[in-house]
N, C-alpha and C positions, 0 to 999 in steps of 0.2 A: 589526472582527473582531480586530485585533491586540491589543486590550486584553482579550480574552476570557480567563477563567480556566477551568480544567477543571470547576469546579463549575457553570458556566453552560452546559456542554455536555450534550446529550442523545445517548446512544448507542442506536441502534435498527437493526433489520434494514432494509436498503434496500427501497424501493418503486419502482414504475414511475415515479412522479412525480419521482423523484431523479435520473433518468438524465442529464438535461442538466447538472445541477450536478456529478455524478460525472465526467462527461466533462470538464467545465471544470476541475475539480480535478486530474484526471489530466494534461491537456494543459499547464496552467499550472505545476504542480508539477514535471513532467518537464522543461519547458523552462527552469526556473530551477535545476534541479540539475545537477551535473557528470556528465551522462549523454549517450550518443549521441543524436542526434535520432531520433524515431520513424521507423520505415521504412514505416509505413502512413499513408494520409491520414486526416484526422480523421473522415471519414464511416465508414471501416472501424473505427476506434477506437470510435466511438459504437455501432456494430452489435455488436462484440465485448463491450463493457461491458453493453450491454443484454441480451444473451444471459446473461451472468453473473447479472444481476439477475432477469430474467423467466423463464428456463429454466435454472436452475442444474443442473450435473451432480450426481449423487447425493453427498450429503455436503458440497457446496460451500455457502458462505455469504458474503454481502456485507452488511456493516454500515456505517453512516454515523455521523459525529459532526456533530451539527447545533448551531450557535450562532446564537441570535437568528433562528431559522427558516430558516437558510441552511446547506446542506451544506458543511462546511469541511474534511472529511477523510473517507476511507473506507478500508476493508480488505476484501480478498477472500481467502478461505482454505478449505482442505479440512482433513480430519482429520489430514493429515500435512504439508501445505505452506502457507506463507504466500505467496500468489501476488502480491498488490499491497497496498502500504500507502502512500497518498499524502496529504499535507496541503497544502492550498492555501498558496502562499507568504505570503499576508497572515496566515495563522493559524499559521505555524510558530513554535515556541518557546513555545507556549501550553499545552503538555501534552496535546494532542489525540492526537498520535502515541503517547505513552506510554499513554494511556487505551485506544486501540484495540489496541496490542500486549498490554497486560494482559488485555484481553477474549480475545484469541486464546489466550494462555497458559491462561486459565481454562476455555476450551471445548476445548482440545487437551491434556489433562493428560498424555498419553503423549509429548508433545513434537512438534516440527515442524522442517522445514528451510525455507530460502529461498535464492534467488540474488540477489546484488547485484552491480552492476558494480564492478570493482576501482577505477575512477577515482572512484566515488561515495564519497569518504572521509567526508563528513558522515553518510551513511546507515550505513556500516560502523561508524562511532564510536557512533552512536545505538544500533544493535543490540548492540555490545559492552558499552556502558554498562548495558544491560538484560539481560545475562547470556548473550547468544548467543556462541558461539565459532566461529571460522573452522575449517572441517574439509576444504576442498578449494579449490584454485585451478585455473582453466583459462586456456587461451590465447584462448578465445572462439570457437574454430572450431565449437563445437556450438550456439551461440546465433545468433539471427537477425541481430543487429547485428554479428556477428564481432568482438566486443569482449571483452577479458579480464574474467572474473567470478570471484566468490568464493561458494562455498556455505557458509552458516552454519547452525548448528543450536542448538535449545533443547530440553531442558536440556543 
């Protein structure tokens, strides 16, 4: 996977068969990133992500980036928010995150916001490189992890 180039990736809407790989990508990417540990067990994470794929709220979409038949990254978003963008650690730096972010930009032409943990400087730098700007900082008291975060926006 690490030698993948963006041209080898297929972007497509997520399907029920992708849920296990989406969960694996989420759990492994999150554990490799400078983020607080998930507060929910993996079984709850699996259920939460399955609902996003199988029974999305109105306007919500989940897309995957597949390389050599394996889901290596995914994005979940609404018309106004980027909820999740995770790239499996073995596929980071291959352009998959950029491809998915560009997809979200193309499908949300009026712009969108996202929250990122303040401590996740690689993610904040990634979004800044792609034109998002920091518009708000919090002490984390309003998020489940109680960890300072940053709201970013595009455009």
